[in-house]
Every structure is written in structure tokens, then in C-alpha cells.
C-alpha positions in Angstrom: 31.8 8.1 -21.2 29.2 6.4 -23.3 31.7 5.5 -26.0 34.0 4.1 -23.4 31.1 2.0 -21.9 30.1 0.8 -25.3 33.7 -0.4 -26.0 33.8 -2.2 -22.6 30.4 -3.9 -23.3 31.5 -4.9 -26.7 34.8 -6.2 -25.3 33.0 -8.3 -22.7 30.6 -9.7 -25.3 33.4 -10.7 -27.6 35.5 -12.1 -24.8 32.8 -14.5 -23.8 31.9 -15.3 -27.4 35.5 -16.3 -27.8 35.2 -18.8 -24.9 36.8 -16.4 -22.4 40.0 -16.7 -24.4 42.2 -13.6 -24.1 44.2 -14.3 -27.2 41.1 -15.0 -29.4 39.4 -11.9 -28.0 42.3 -9.6 -28.8 42.4 -11.0 -32.3 38.7 -10.5 -32.8 38.8 -6.9 -31.4 42.1 -6.0 -33.1 43.5 -4.7 -29.8 46.4 -5.7 -27.5 45.7 -8.3 -24.8 46.4 -5.6 -22.2 43.5 -3.6 -23.5 41.1 -6.5 -23.1 42.3 -7.1 -19.6 42.0 -3.4 -18.7 38.4 -3.2 -20.1 37.3 -6.4 -18.4 38.9 -5.3 -15.1 37.0 -2.0 -15.3 33.7 -3.9 -15.9 34.5 -6.0 -12.8 35.1 -2.8 -10.8 31.9 -1.3 -11.9 29.9 -4.4 -11.0 31.5 -4.8 -7.6 32.3 -8.0 -5.6 30.6 -11.2 -6.3 
């Protein structure tokens, strides 16, 4: 679980560093866009509603 959380945290950090650009984040992380979406969606679920 810790490794998974670390990847999500890294994904979120890179996503925002790339100006919240999905395509730039996937390039920087060397993963498919769907992976970025799944990871950021999971972070949103963990944090709960606004």
C-alpha cells in the first residue's frame, strides 16, 4: 500500500508541476494518460468531497 500511495503522491506532484496538463504529466511520468487519471481520481476519493 505504501508503494501505491507513493506513486499517487508523485503523480499528483508531477501533474501540478506540469500545469495540470494530463499529456505533459503522462510524458513526465512515462505512463499512459489513463494511469494518471486513475491515480488522481483515487487521491480525490481518499480526500473526500470539497
